[in-house]
N, CA, C and O atoms as a GROMACS GRO file, in nm:
protein
  584
    1UNK      N    1   1.001  -0.451   6.285
    1UNK     CA    2   0.896  -0.563   6.386
    1UNK      C    3   0.828  -0.475   6.477
    1UNK      O    4   0.876  -0.368   6.516
    2UNK      N    5   0.720  -0.519   6.511
    2UNK     CA    6   0.646  -0.484   6.629
    2UNK      C    7   0.733  -0.494   6.730
    2UNK      O    8   0.832  -0.564   6.708
    3UNK      N    9   0.721  -0.433   6.859
    3UNK     CA   10   0.761  -0.445   6.978
    3UNK      C   11   0.687  -0.381   7.073
    3UNK      O   12   0.616  -0.287   7.039
    4UNK      N   13   0.695  -0.424   7.211
    4UNK     CA   14   0.630  -0.369   7.332
    4UNK      C   15   0.672  -0.202   7.364
    4UNK      O   16   0.790  -0.184   7.394
    5UNK      N   17   0.583  -0.083   7.358
    5UNK     CA   18   0.552   0.037   7.388
    5UNK      C   19   0.518   0.069   7.520
    5UNK      O   20   0.408   0.027   7.557
    6UNK      N   21   0.584   0.133   7.601
    6UNK     CA   22   0.530   0.191   7.748
    6UNK      C   23   0.514   0.326   7.708
    6UNK      O   24   0.619   0.389   7.700
    7UNK      N   25   0.381   0.404   7.672
    7UNK     CA   26   0.415   0.574   7.648
    7UNK      C   27   0.351   0.632   7.760
    7UNK      O   28   0.259   0.562   7.804
    8UNK      N   29   0.377   0.767   7.834
    8UNK     CA   30   0.326   0.816   7.926
    8UNK      C   31   0.287   0.943   7.883
    8UNK      O   32   0.364   1.029   7.841
    9UNK      N   33   0.142   0.954   7.897
    9UNK     CA   34   0.117   1.110   7.856
    9UNK      C   35   0.032   1.178   8.002
    9UNK      O   36  -0.062   1.150   8.077
   10UNK      N   37   0.116   1.265   7.983
   10UNK     CA   38   0.084   1.407   8.070
   10UNK      C   39  -0.005   1.500   8.022
   10UNK      O   40   0.001   1.565   7.917
   11UNK      N   41  -0.109   1.502   8.128
   11UNK     CA   42  -0.248   1.604   8.089
   11UNK      C   43  -0.175   1.758   8.039
   11UNK      O   44  -0.065   1.805   8.071
   12UNK      N   45  -0.275   1.809   7.956
   12UNK     CA   46  -0.237   1.961   7.905
   12UNK      C   47  -0.326   2.074   7.964
   12UNK      O   48  -0.321   2.197   7.954
   13UNK      N   49  -0.415   1.983   8.034
   13UNK     CA   50  -0.516   2.081   8.149
   13UNK      C   51  -0.633   1.983   8.207
   13UNK      O   52  -0.671   1.877   8.156
   14UNK      N   53  -0.671   2.031   8.301
   14UNK     CA   54  -0.824   1.975   8.381
   14UNK      C   55  -0.870   2.078   8.422
   14UNK      O   56  -0.831   2.194   8.410
   15UNK      N   57  -0.980   2.021   8.486
   15UNK     CA   58  -1.086   2.089   8.545
   15UNK      C   59  -1.216   2.024   8.573
   15UNK      O   60  -1.240   1.904   8.567
   16UNK      N   61  -1.316   2.145   8.614
   16UNK     CA   62  -1.416   2.040   8.647
   16UNK      C   63  -1.572   2.159   8.609
   16UNK      O   64  -1.581   2.279   8.636
   17UNK      N   65  -1.664   2.076   8.545
   17UNK     CA   66  -1.771   2.167   8.521
   17UNK      C   67  -1.902   2.152   8.606
   17UNK      O   68  -1.919   2.039   8.651
   18UNK      N   69  -1.974   2.222   8.628
   18UNK     CA   70  -2.071   2.232   8.684
   18UNK      C   71  -2.157   2.386   8.661
   18UNK      O   72  -2.132   2.490   8.721
   19UNK      N   73  -2.240   2.370   8.581
   19UNK     CA   74  -2.323   2.490   8.500
   19UNK      C   75  -2.227   2.590   8.418
   19UNK      O   76  -2.256   2.670   8.328
   20UNK      N   77  -2.083   2.556   8.489
   20UNK     CA   78  -1.993   2.664   8.447
   20UNK      C   79  -1.839   2.576   8.464
   20UNK      O   80  -1.850   2.469   8.524
   21UNK      N   81  -1.717   2.608   8.423
   21UNK     CA   82  -1.566   2.544   8.449
   21UNK      C   83  -1.559   2.615   8.559
   21UNK      O   84  -1.590   2.731   8.533
   22UNK      N   85  -1.529   2.597   8.691
   22UNK     CA   86  -1.519   2.667   8.776
   22UNK      C   87  -1.368   2.655   8.878
   22UNK      O   88  -1.325   2.744   8.952
   23UNK      N   89  -1.314   2.533   8.857
   23UNK     CA   90  -1.212   2.477   8.949
   23UNK      C   91  -1.097   2.396   8.848
   23UNK      O   92  -1.123   2.341   8.741
   24UNK      N   93  -0.976   2.406   8.906
   24UNK     CA   94  -0.906   2.331   8.781
   24UNK      C   95  -0.854   2.201   8.855
   24UNK      O   96  -0.754   2.135   8.827
   25UNK      N   97  -0.951   2.178   8.963
   25UNK     CA   98  -0.933   2.049   9.013
   25UNK      C   99  -1.051   1.952   8.933
   25UNK      O  100  -1.150   2.001   8.879
   26UNK      N  101  -1.022   1.817   8.936
   26UNK     CA  102  -1.112   1.710   8.905
   26UNK      C  103  -1.151   1.649   8.999
   26UNK      O  104  -1.094   1.572   9.076
   27UNK      N  105  -1.288   1.697   8.988
   27UNK     CA  106  -1.385   1.644   9.068
   27UNK      C  107  -1.493   1.560   9.022
   27UNK      O  108  -1.560   1.592   8.924
   28UNK      N  109  -1.520   1.421   9.108
   28UNK     CA  110  -1.600   1.336   9.069
   28UNK      C  111  -1.717   1.326   9.194
   28UNK      O  112  -1.681   1.295   9.307
   29UNK      N  113  -1.812   1.345   9.173
   29UNK     CA  114  -1.910   1.388   9.315
   29UNK      C  115  -2.045   1.424   9.236
   29UNK      O  116  -2.058   1.438   9.114
   30UNK      N  117  -2.144   1.435   9.339
   30UNK     CA  118  -2.265   1.421   9.242
   30UNK      C  119  -2.328   1.535   9.164
   30UNK      O  120  -2.435   1.533   9.103
   31UNK      N  121  -2.234   1.643   9.179
   31UNK     CA  122  -2.295   1.787   9.062
   31UNK      C  123  -2.156   1.841   8.981
   31UNK      O  124  -2.155   1.952   8.927
   32UNK      N  125  -2.047   1.756   8.977
   32UNK     CA  126  -1.943   1.790   8.878
   32UNK      C  127  -1.932   1.697   8.780
   32UNK      O  128  -1.974   1.581   8.784
   33UNK      N  129  -1.866   1.758   8.680
   33UNK     CA  130  -1.803   1.626   8.577
   33UNK      C  131  -1.666   1.684   8.592
   33UNK      O  132  -1.660   1.804   8.616
   34UNK      N  133  -1.540   1.606   8.580
   34UNK     CA  134  -1.421   1.650   8.601
   34UNK      C  135  -1.326   1.592   8.448
   34UNK      O  136  -1.363   1.485   8.399
   35UNK      N  137  -1.254   1.639   8.409
   35UNK     CA  138  -1.189   1.616   8.285
   35UNK      C  139  -1.038   1.628   8.313
   35UNK      O  140  -1.000   1.692   8.411
   36UNK      N  141  -0.957   1.573   8.234
   36UNK     CA  142  -0.846   1.542   8.214
   36UNK      C  143  -0.812   1.563   8.042
   36UNK      O  144  -0.830   1.468   7.966
   37UNK      N  145  -0.753   1.715   7.985
   37UNK     CA  146  -0.718   1.687   7.857
   37UNK      C  147  -0.573   1.674   7.794
   37UNK      O  148  -0.477   1.730   7.848
   38UNK      N  149  -0.563   1.618   7.705
   38UNK     CA  150  -0.441   1.584   7.668
   38UNK      C  151  -0.381   1.614   7.499
   38UNK      O  152  -0.278   1.568   7.448
   39UNK      N  153  -0.493   1.714   7.429
   39UNK     CA  154  -0.471   1.751   7.315
   39UNK      C  155  -0.456   1.596   7.187
   39UNK      O  156  -0.515   1.488   7.194
   40UNK      N  157  -0.386   1.630   7.111
   40UNK     CA  158  -0.390   1.493   6.994
   40UNK      C  159  -0.263   1.429   7.025
   40UNK      O  160  -0.219   1.339   6.954
   41UNK      N  161  -0.201   1.474   7.130
   41UNK     CA  162  -0.092   1.348   7.144
   41UNK      C  163  -0.105   1.199   7.165
   41UNK      O  164  -0.028   1.119   7.110
   42UNK      N  165  -0.194   1.166   7.237
   42UNK     CA  166  -0.220   1.026   7.217
   42UNK      C  167  -0.239   0.960   7.095
   42UNK      O  168  -0.168   0.866   7.059
   43UNK      N  169  -0.325   1.003   7.035
   43UNK     CA  170  -0.401   0.956   6.912
   43UNK      C  171  -0.254   0.999   6.790
   43UNK      O  172  -0.241   0.943   6.681
   44UNK      N  173  -0.176   1.087   6.833
   44UNK     CA  174  -0.089   1.102   6.701
   44UNK      C  175   0.050   1.052   6.752
   44UNK      O  176   0.152   1.094   6.698
   45UNK      N  177   0.058   0.946   6.876
   45UNK     CA  178   0.192   0.839   6.949
   45UNK      C  179   0.100   0.703   6.902
   45UNK      O  180   0.155   0.621   6.829
   46UNK      N  181  -0.018   0.684   6.936
   46UNK     CA  182  -0.063   0.537   6.975
   46UNK      C  183  -0.092   0.505   6.796
   46UNK      O  184  -0.178   0.583   6.754
   47UNK      N  185  -0.057   0.440   6.723
   47UNK     CA  186  -0.117   0.402   6.612
   47UNK      C  187  -0.241   0.309   6.568
   47UNK      O  188  -0.242   0.198   6.620
   48UNK      N  189  -0.332   0.336   6.492
   48UNK     CA  190  -0.475   0.244   6.490
   48UNK      C  191  -0.435   0.094   6.531
   48UNK      O  192  -0.511   0.033   6.606
   49UNK      N  193  -0.310   0.029   6.482
   49UNK     CA  194  -0.294  -0.110   6.479
   49UNK      C  195  -0.236  -0.149   6.624
   49UNK      O  196  -0.200  -0.266   6.639
   50UNK      N  197  -0.224  -0.064   6.724
   50UNK     CA  198  -0.160  -0.084   6.862
   50UNK      C  199  -0.258  -0.180   6.906
   50UNK      O  200  -0.380  -0.174   6.898
   51UNK      N  201  -0.175  -0.282   6.961
   51UNK     CA  202  -0.283  -0.373   7.069
   51UNK      C  203  -0.263  -0.324   7.188
   51UNK      O  204  -0.147  -0.317   7.228
   52UNK      N  205  -0.379  -0.274   7.278
   52UNK     CA  206  -0.324  -0.240   7.409
   52UNK      C  207  -0.310  -0.314   7.485
   52UNK      O  208  -0.374  -0.414   7.453
   53UNK      N  209  -0.254  -0.328   7.584
   53UNK     CA  210  -0.197  -0.444   7.642
   53UNK      C  211  -0.237  -0.398   7.839
   53UNK      O  212  -0.271  -0.479   7.926
   54UNK      N  213  -0.214  -0.238   7.858
   54UNK     CA  214  -0.301  -0.197   7.965
   54UNK      C  215  -0.264  -0.092   7.987
   54UNK      O  216  -0.150  -0.051   7.964
   55UNK      N  217  -0.400   0.003   8.061
   55UNK     CA  218  -0.393   0.148   8.066
   55UNK      C  219  -0.407   0.141   8.201
   55UNK      O  220  -0.465   0.060   8.272
   56UNK      N  221  -0.308   0.294   8.237
   56UNK     CA  222  -0.342   0.316   8.409
   56UNK      C  223  -0.332   0.502   8.396
   56UNK      O  224  -0.269   0.574   8.319
   57UNK      N  225  -0.415   0.529   8.496
   57UNK     CA  226  -0.402   0.700   8.540
   57UNK      C  227  -0.344   0.696   8.673
   57UNK      O  228  -0.376   0.619   8.763
   58UNK      N  229  -0.250   0.790   8.676
   58UNK     CA  230  -0.210   0.855   8.777
   58UNK      C  231  -0.223   0.921   8.872
   58UNK      O  232  -0.157   1.024   8.887
   59UNK      N  233  -0.328   0.868   8.977
   59UNK     CA  234  -0.465   0.945   9.065
   59UNK      C  235  -0.369   1.012   9.192
   59UNK      O  236  -0.312   0.960   9.288
   60UNK      N  237  -0.378   1.135   9.150
   60UNK     CA  238  -0.315   1.241   9.279
   60UNK      C  239  -0.458   1.294   9.346
   60UNK      O  240  -0.524   1.385   9.295
   61UNK      N  241  -0.490   1.236   9.448
   61UNK     CA  242  -0.589   1.298   9.511
   61UNK      C  243  -0.546   1.422   9.615
   61UNK      O  244  -0.434   1.462   9.645
   62UNK      N  245  -0.639   1.454   9.646
   62UNK     CA  246  -0.694   1.547   9.764
   62UNK      C  247  -0.762   1.491   9.851
   62UNK      O  248  -0.729   1.507   9.969
   63UNK      N  249  -0.897   1.394   9.813
   63UNK     CA  250  -0.956   1.370   9.907
   63UNK      C  251  -1.014   1.260   9.828
   63UNK      O  252  -1.016   1.260   9.705
   64UNK      N  253  -1.071   1.145   9.921
   64UNK     CA  254  -1.114   0.973   9.814
   64UNK      C  255  -1.222   0.960   9.921
   64UNK      O  256  -1.185   0.920  10.032
   65UNK      N  257  -1.352   0.991   9.901
   65UNK     CA  258  -1.468   0.942   9.986
   65UNK      C  259  -1.575   0.870   9.942
   65UNK      O  260  -1.611   0.872   9.824
   66UNK      N  261  -1.633   0.802  10.035
   66UNK     CA  262  -1.764   0.747   9.941
   66UNK      C  263  -1.739   0.638   9.824
   66UNK      O  264  -1.629   0.583   9.823
   67UNK      N  265  -1.817   0.612   9.743
   67UNK     CA  266  -1.820   0.509   9.620
   67UNK      C  267  -1.726   0.542   9.526
   67UNK      O  268  -1.700   0.661   9.505
   68UNK      N  269  -1.672   0.454   9.468
   68UNK     CA  270  -1.556   0.475   9.386
   68UNK      C  271  -1.598   0.622   9.260
   68UNK      O  272  -1.714   0.653   9.231
   69UNK      N  273  -1.498   0.677   9.217
   69UNK     CA  274  -1.545   0.764   9.112
   69UNK      C  275  -1.568   0.682   8.949
   69UNK      O  276  -1.502   0.586   8.910
   70UNK      N  277  -1.654   0.736   8.890
   70UNK     CA  278  -1.680   0.659   8.784
   70UNK      C  279  -1.578   0.711   8.668
   70UNK      O  280  -1.618   0.820   8.628
   71UNK      N  281  -1.476   0.674   8.610
   71UNK     CA  282  -1.393   0.725   8.484
   71UNK      C  283  -1.464   0.675   8.349
   71UNK      O  284  -1.532   0.574   8.333
   72UNK      N  285  -1.435   0.759   8.270
   72UNK     CA  286  -1.476   0.735   8.153
   72UNK      C  287  -1.424   0.830   8.035
   72UNK      O  288  -1.381   0.937   8.080
   73UNK      N  289  -1.418   0.822   7.916
   73UNK     CA  290  -1.371   0.868   7.786
   73UNK      C  291  -1.443   0.987   7.728
   73UNK      O  292  -1.564   0.989   7.704
   74UNK      N  293  -1.335   1.112   7.704
   74UNK     CA  294  -1.390   1.229   7.651
   74UNK      C  295  -1.372   1.227   7.523
   74UNK      O  296  -1.303   1.130   7.492
   75UNK      N  297  -1.419   1.320   7.395
   75UNK     CA  298  -1.361   1.357   7.309
   75UNK      C  299  -1.291   1.492   7.289
   75UNK      O  300  -1.255   1.533   7.180
   76UNK      N  301  -1.275   1.559   7.409
   76UNK     CA  302  -1.201   1.708   7.394
   76UNK      C  303  -1.082   1.705   7.408
   76UNK      O  304  -1.031   1.639   7.499
   77UNK      N  305  -1.004   1.780   7.314
   77UNK     CA  306  -0.850   1.807   7.299
   77UNK      C  307  -0.782   1.899   7.387
   77UNK      O  308  -0.663   1.910   7.418
   78UNK      N  309  -0.938   1.995   7.436
   78UNK     CA  310  -0.922   2.086   7.516
   78UNK      C  311  -1.037   2.136   7.568
   78UNK      O  312  -1.143   2.118   7.508
   79UNK      N  313  -1.034   2.211   7.696
   79UNK     CA  314  -1.173   2.254   7.730
   79UNK      C  315  -1.277   2.270   7.662
   79UNK      O  316  -1.291   2.356   7.575
   80UNK      N  317  -1.357   2.190   7.695
   80UNK     CA  318  -1.507   2.253   7.547
   80UNK      C  319  -1.542   2.399   7.653
   80UNK      O  320  -1.511   2.423   7.770
   81UNK      N  321  -1.612   2.469   7.562
   81UNK     CA  322  -1.680   2.558   7.610
   81UNK      C  323  -1.796   2.522   7.711
   81UNK      O  324  -1.796   2.598   7.808
   82UNK      N  325  -1.858   2.461   7.713
   82UNK     CA  326  -1.974   2.403   7.758
   82UNK      C  327  -1.978   2.275   7.848
   82UNK      O  328  -1.863   2.260   7.886
   83UNK      N  329  -2.058   2.174   7.901
   83UNK     CA  330  -2.074   2.075   7.982
   83UNK      C  331  -1.979   1.921   7.866
   83UNK      O  332  -2.023   1.865   7.766
   84UNK      N  333  -1.849   1.899   7.938
   84UNK     CA  334  -1.775   1.777   7.864
   84UNK      C  335  -1.887   1.658   7.869
   84UNK      O  336  -1.974   1.635   7.953
   85UNK      N  337  -1.851   1.586   7.738
   85UNK     CA  338  -1.942   1.491   7.734
   85UNK      C  339  -1.838   1.384   7.741
   85UNK      O  340  -1.732   1.374   7.680
   86UNK      N  341  -1.897   1.305   7.834
   86UNK     CA  342  -1.789   1.176   7.900
   86UNK      C  343  -1.870   1.055   7.891
   86UNK      O  344  -1.986   1.066   7.930
   87UNK      N  345  -1.827   0.923   7.839
   87UNK     CA  346  -1.888   0.802   7.815
   87UNK      C  347  -1.823   0.692   7.850
   87UNK      O  348  -1.709   0.702   7.895
   88UNK      N  349  -1.884   0.567   7.836
   88UNK     CA  350  -1.817   0.444   7.887
   88UNK      C  351  -1.768   0.458   8.070
   88UNK      O  352  -1.672   0.405   8.127
   89UNK      N  353  -1.860   0.538   8.119
   89UNK     CA  354  -1.824   0.540   8.240
   89UNK      C  355  -1.816   0.388   8.305
   89UNK      O  356  -1.901   0.301   8.281
   90UNK      N  357  -1.693   0.368   8.396
   90UNK     CA  358  -1.682   0.254   8.497
   90UNK      C  359  -1.646   0.288   8.618
   90UNK      O  360  -1.565   0.380   8.625
   91UNK      N  361  -1.690   0.228   8.739
   91UNK     CA  362  -1.643   0.265   8.881
   91UNK      C  363  -1.518   0.231   8.860
   91UNK      O  364  -1.503   0.136   8.784
   92UNK      N  365  -1.382   0.301   8.926
   92UNK     CA  366  -1.266   0.230   8.978
   92UNK      C  367  -1.234   0.265   9.095
   92UNK      O  368  -1.225   0.384   9.125
   93UNK      N  369  -1.217   0.184   9.166
   93UNK     CA  370  -1.151   0.216   9.299
   93UNK      C  371  -1.027   0.271   9.286
   93UNK      O  372  -0.949   0.204   9.218
   94UNK      N  373  -0.981   0.382   9.336
   94UNK     CA  374  -0.875   0.434   9.372
   94UNK      C  375  -0.813   0.472   9.457
   94UNK      O  376  -0.873   0.537   9.542
   95UNK      N  377  -0.651   0.448   9.478
   95UNK     CA  378  -0.534   0.518   9.567
   95UNK      C  379  -0.487   0.600   9.524
   95UNK      O  380  -0.524   0.646   9.416
   96UNK      N  381  -0.355   0.667   9.618
   96UNK     CA  382  -0.287   0.702   9.515
   96UNK      C  383  -0.164   0.620   9.432
   96UNK      O  384  -0.114   0.509   9.454
   97UNK      N  385  -0.138   0.719   9.329
   97UNK     CA  386  -0.047   0.630   9.226
   97UNK      C  387  -0.139   0.590   9.101
   97UNK      O  388  -0.247   0.638   9.069
   98UNK      N  389  -0.067   0.489   9.038
   98UNK     CA  390  -0.078   0.430   8.952
   98UNK      C  391  -0.234   0.327   8.981
   98UNK      O  392  -0.246   0.232   9.058
   99UNK      N  393  -0.349   0.393   8.881
   99UNK     CA  394  -0.459   0.264   8.905
   99UNK      C  395  -0.474   0.238   8.772
   99UNK      O  396  -0.449   0.322   8.684
  100UNK      N  397  -0.518   0.117   8.748
  100UNK     CA  398  -0.534   0.037   8.648
  100UNK      C  399  -0.692   0.113   8.577
  100UNK      O  400  -0.786   0.160   8.641
  101UNK      N  401  -0.678   0.104   8.448
  101UNK     CA  402  -0.820   0.125   8.374
  101UNK      C  403  -0.865   0.058   8.268
  101UNK      O  404  -0.787   0.053   8.173
  102UNK      N  405  -0.993  -0.009   8.253
  102UNK     CA  406  -1.059  -0.051   8.113
  102UNK      C  407  -0.927  -0.081   8.002
  102UNK      O  408  -0.909   0.031   7.954
  103UNK      N  409  -0.840  -0.162   7.946
  103UNK     CA  410  -0.778  -0.161   7.854
  103UNK      C  411  -0.875  -0.098   7.697
  103UNK      O  412  -0.826  -0.038   7.602
  104UNK      N  413  -0.992  -0.129   7.712
  104UNK     CA  414  -1.080  -0.083   7.643
  104UNK      C  415  -1.056   0.084   7.568
  104UNK      O  416  -1.070   0.139   7.459
  105UNK      N  417  -1.008   0.119   7.716
  105UNK     CA  418  -0.993   0.276   7.725
  105UNK      C  419  -0.844   0.329   7.597
  105UNK      O  420  -0.835   0.426   7.522
  106UNK      N  421  -0.770   0.238   7.619
  106UNK     CA  422  -0.665   0.228   7.512
  106UNK      C  423  -0.687   0.249   7.368
  106UNK      O  424  -0.633   0.333   7.296
  107UNK      N  425  -0.782   0.151   7.335
  107UNK     CA  426  -0.825   0.111   7.190
  107UNK      C  427  -0.924   0.265   7.149
  107UNK      O  428  -0.914   0.324   7.041
  108UNK      N  429  -1.012   0.305   7.259
  108UNK     CA  430  -1.055   0.452   7.234
  108UNK      C  431  -0.965   0.524   7.200
  108UNK      O  432  -1.002   0.551   7.086
  109UNK      N  433  -0.860   0.582   7.217
  109UNK     CA  434  -0.780   0.682   7.262
  109UNK      C  435  -0.692   0.652   7.175
  109UNK      O  436  -0.611   0.745   7.165
  110UNK      N  437  -0.666   0.556   7.100
  110UNK     CA  438  -0.577   0.552   7.002
  110UNK      C  439  -0.590   0.597   6.866
  110UNK      O  440  -0.710   0.610   6.838
  111UNK      N  441  -0.503   0.631   6.755
  111UNK     CA  442  -0.556   0.672   6.657
  111UNK      C  443  -0.642   0.613   6.595
  111UNK      O  444  -0.625   0.494   6.566
  112UNK      N  445  -0.793   0.702   6.546
  112UNK     CA  446  -0.887   0.639   6.456
  112UNK      C  447  -0.990   0.616   6.597
  112UNK      O  448  -1.106   0.640   6.567
  113UNK      N  449  -0.976   0.582   6.718
  113UNK     CA  450  -1.065   0.536   6.831
  113UNK      C  451  -1.159   0.677   6.875
  113UNK      O  452  -1.249   0.671   6.958
  114UNK      N  453  -1.126   0.781   6.815
  114UNK     CA  454  -1.278   0.877   6.862
  114UNK      C  455  -1.264   0.937   6.961
  114UNK      O  456  -1.338   1.035   6.969
  115UNK      N  457  -1.165   0.911   7.088
  115UNK     CA  458  -1.169   0.978   7.214
  115UNK      C  459  -1.029   1.037   7.231
  115UNK      O  460  -0.932   0.984   7.176
  116UNK      N  461  -1.019   1.160   7.315
  116UNK     CA  462  -0.911   1.227   7.341
  116UNK      C  463  -0.852   1.210   7.480
  116UNK      O  464  -0.730   1.197   7.491
  117UNK      N  465  -0.916   1.210   7.569
  117UNK     CA  466  -0.896   1.199   7.714
  117UNK      C  467  -0.995   1.123   7.806
  117UNK      O  468  -1.084   1.047   7.766
  118UNK      N  469  -0.972   1.147   7.906
  118UNK     CA  470  -1.046   1.069   8.016
  118UNK      C  471  -1.087   1.157   8.126
  118UNK      O  472  -1.002   1.228   8.180
  119UNK      N  473  -1.206   1.160   8.163
  119UNK     CA  474  -1.305   1.216   8.281
  119UNK      C  475  -1.329   1.124   8.419
  119UNK      O  476  -1.290   1.007   8.434
  120UNK      N  477  -1.402   1.205   8.517
  120UNK     CA  478  -1.507   1.134   8.606
  120UNK      C  479  -1.629   1.229   8.610
  120UNK      O  480  -1.639   1.350   8.594
  121UNK      N  481  -1.713   1.137   8.636
  121UNK     CA  482  -1.880   1.184   8.674
  121UNK      C  483  -1.910   1.102   8.801
  121UNK      O  484  -1.898   0.981   8.817
  122UNK      N  485  -1.942   1.176   8.869
  122UNK     CA  486  -2.010   1.074   8.999
  122UNK      C  487  -1.952   0.991   9.052
  122UNK      O  488  -1.844   0.946   9.012
  123UNK      N  489  -2.028   0.945   9.186
  123UNK     CA  490  -1.930   0.836   9.234
  123UNK      C  491  -1.871   0.919   9.380
  123UNK      O  492  -1.774   0.994   9.367
  124UNK      N  493  -1.937   0.900   9.517
  124UNK     CA  494  -1.886   0.976   9.592
  124UNK      C  495  -1.848   1.127   9.601
  124UNK      O  496  -1.893   1.227   9.546
  125UNK      N  497  -1.724   1.100   9.712
  125UNK     CA  498  -1.686   1.263   9.705
  125UNK      C  499  -1.541   1.270   9.671
  125UNK      O  500  -1.460   1.287   9.761
  126UNK      N  501  -1.503   1.256   9.546
  126UNK     CA  502  -1.343   1.253   9.516
  126UNK      C  503  -1.291   1.361   9.433
  126UNK      O  504  -1.326   1.390   9.318
  127UNK      N  505  -1.221   1.404   9.491
  127UNK     CA  506  -1.125   1.536   9.436
  127UNK      C  507  -0.962   1.475   9.400
  127UNK      O  508  -0.896   1.399   9.470
  128UNK      N  509  -0.931   1.523   9.296
  128UNK     CA  510  -0.807   1.518   9.208
  128UNK      C  511  -0.735   1.614   9.208
  128UNK      O  512  -0.797   1.711   9.165
  129UNK      N  513  -0.587   1.648   9.248
  129UNK     CA  514  -0.540   1.750   9.225
  129UNK      C  515  -0.558   1.818   9.104
  129UNK      O  516  -0.605   1.749   9.013
  130UNK      N  517  -0.524   1.974   9.071
  130UNK     CA  518  -0.496   2.035   8.955
  130UNK      C  519  -0.394   2.010   8.879
  130UNK      O  520  -0.366   1.894   8.909
  131UNK      N  521  -0.313   2.048   8.790
  131UNK     CA  522  -0.222   2.061   8.732
  131UNK      C  523  -0.081   2.150   8.788
  131UNK      O  524   0.040   2.128   8.791
  132UNK      N  525  -0.156   2.244   8.822
  132UNK     CA  526  -0.121   2.355   8.905
  132UNK      C  527  -0.066   2.291   9.062
  132UNK      O  528   0.033   2.340   9.115
  133UNK      N  529  -0.118   2.215   9.106
  133UNK     CA  530  -0.116   2.105   9.232
  133UNK      C  531  -0.003   1.983   9.224
  133UNK      O  532   0.082   1.933   9.298
  134UNK      N  533  -0.050   1.968   9.108
  134UNK     CA  534   0.058   1.803   9.070
  134UNK      C  535   0.070   1.820   8.933
  134UNK      O  536  -0.031   1.852   8.869
  135UNK      N  537   0.180   1.804   8.873
  135UNK     CA  538   0.211   1.801   8.720
  135UNK      C  539   0.195   1.680   8.689
  135UNK      O  540   0.204   1.673   8.566
  136UNK      N  541   0.170   1.547   8.751
  136UNK     CA  542   0.156   1.416   8.705
  136UNK      C  543  -0.006   1.362   8.738
  136UNK      O  544  -0.055   1.252   8.765
  137UNK      N  545  -0.045   1.464   8.724
  137UNK     CA  546  -0.196   1.440   8.774
  137UNK      C  547  -0.281   1.390   8.652
  137UNK      O  548  -0.311   1.480   8.572
  138UNK      N  549  -0.332   1.245   8.617
  138UNK     CA  550  -0.425   1.214   8.538
  138UNK      C  551  -0.308   1.161   8.413
  138UNK      O  552  -0.342   1.124   8.301
  139UNK      N  553  -0.193   1.165   8.453
  139UNK     CA  554  -0.116   1.097   8.340
  139UNK      C  555  -0.205   0.996   8.315
  139UNK      O  556  -0.304   0.958   8.377
  140UNK      N  557  -0.147   0.956   8.202
  140UNK     CA  558  -0.188   0.787   8.173
  140UNK      C  559  -0.045   0.724   8.108
  140UNK      O  560   0.040   0.788   8.045
  141UNK      N  561  -0.041   0.584   8.141
  141UNK     CA  562   0.052   0.489   8.088
  141UNK      C  563   0.007   0.430   8.004
  141UNK      O  564  -0.109   0.412   8.042
  142UNK      N  565   0.017   0.382   7.908
  142UNK     CA  566  -0.012   0.290   7.815
  142UNK      C  567   0.071   0.214   7.742
  142UNK      O  568   0.150   0.257   7.658
  143UNK      N  569   0.049   0.064   7.781
  143UNK     CA  570   0.160  -0.015   7.735
  143UNK      C  571   0.086  -0.097   7.639
  143UNK      O  572  -0.010  -0.169   7.667
  144UNK      N  573   0.146  -0.079   7.505
  144UNK     CA  574   0.097  -0.157   7.403
  144UNK      C  575   0.215  -0.220   7.304
  144UNK      O  576   0.337  -0.204   7.316
  145UNK      N  577   0.147  -0.292   7.210
  145UNK     CA  578   0.248  -0.341   7.102
  145UNK      C  579   0.191  -0.303   6.969
  145UNK      O  580   0.075  -0.314   6.928
  146UNK      N  581   0.337  -0.238   6.889
  146UNK     CA  582   0.266  -0.170   6.746
  146UNK      C  583   0.443  -0.187   6.719
  146UNK      O  584   0.493  -0.153   6.612
   0.00000   0.00000   0.00000
């Protein structure tokens, strides 16, 4: 029968784009788009029938300043060659550690949801560590029933 699962997905890569990929840090500011990518491991793990209870991201900041960063979803399983496509942007107040994201993000990330990872765009001057700086940066903790 169905049971509650808590799955943690660590990012395979991180980066920020501003006319080119220029840093491994994930930046949410006026000129950069930053993403964490996970390959296919989220959709490979969470079945389409999963009922998402909660989604959290592990925030590992090097700087939090000004307006909250806008978190969103992207379809990229790895670093794209050009600018990432980030949709469903929503401002999320962040502090170091686990931070709640909309549970709808889990529905988009599970099998058949069409998204593969999360990203940030705009919102203050917020800089999150790269994988080289913190191996847990951007990790997703998704609680669901399946």
